[in-house]
C-alpha angles and dihedrals in degrees: 000000000000110000093212090053089051090050089053090048092052090046089056092048092050098043100029089222135095087203092061092038089056091048094048095050095040093240136122118255089246090056091050088051091053090050092051090049090054091049090052089050091048093050096036091227140096108256099188136052129191115248110181104299094340137074122236134182122268118223090267088048089054091050092053093056093075093046092045093053091049095048093047090044093053092047093051091046091054093048091046091052094054095042098041094104097043123099111260137180115262117288104244114216123192121206135168111246092241091061095047091093100039113027106021100060094056092044091050089049090052093047092050091050090052096039106026095169096046118105119219138214121195128202121188119208140126120289093253093055091044091055089054091049089052090050090051094045092243094128133033101210135006139198106224145176114234135176112266091245097050124102098217120130133334118308117251101169144334114244141175136211123254137180113247138193136173116286121249139071093269090071094048109133096013089129089061096057122117118251093029110229112225129199107185141168119253118303093257088066112105092224092053093055095042094047094051093043091048093050091047090053091050091051087235117163110235141163123211100221092183145333122212143166089221116098090190092058096046094047092047090055093046091054088053091054096246093140145299131288142200118231144140119284086242089062096055109106142162116326095024130101127203110235109239133196097006134140092242114128119269118262125219132257118245139187124232111213143174114236124196125208110251088236096052131208110261094253101031115061133146093283092063094039090056093045095050094041091054089049092050093048093050094046091050091050091051093050096041108025096166095054 
């Protein structure tokens, strides 16, 4: 089977869209369609089935996913082995600002252990923008938030949303104020939309003081008692308290994953991504067994 066709197939599985698969692999949608037809000819089975306006995988298509990931992984591992000692451009890592303190340092540590001579470049932005950068080939890998039922990327950890306020007795009861003052991440953040929707359904009076993509800004305002926020447990840091036993609406669970550009960096393909993600997941479970 053609490796590039398998990459396109995996890109469709991860993104759920031929449009994004085409962008990520720098091909037209018609070229992607031709690749998928060739895969169907190679396997002798239909890989896709129409579900409403969307395409889904057939049983045979679902079976191919595992083989495709292993074949591409082995291919990338071989190329990485023979190019490990060559000079390469920086490995560009994308990371949401709110994971820059918790998830990013450990991942960088693992990468430097695996690739001690490789220079790194780090870009912080929200998951939505980082996905666009992956599509455009502007970053090589990205730490992202995905829905728990999605296939995107390699799992780093399971996480859940919590309501947060500044630590200290002076902010006791701030979550009971009317109107409730909110400091939230940008509207494309899952916790932003869930928090607003939940408060609307409760009929709770609230005021959105500000929204920002900057974790530093939000946390600084929280520590000054300017309101409360909704974020992942992983994002809670010094000077913040989780609001317990409140009537605030429940927040969703999410997965934090490592996604790799379909056209990978010469030394960082799917094999290394899977290896380091598994290591991160196991280390996190060891340190935080109840999370």
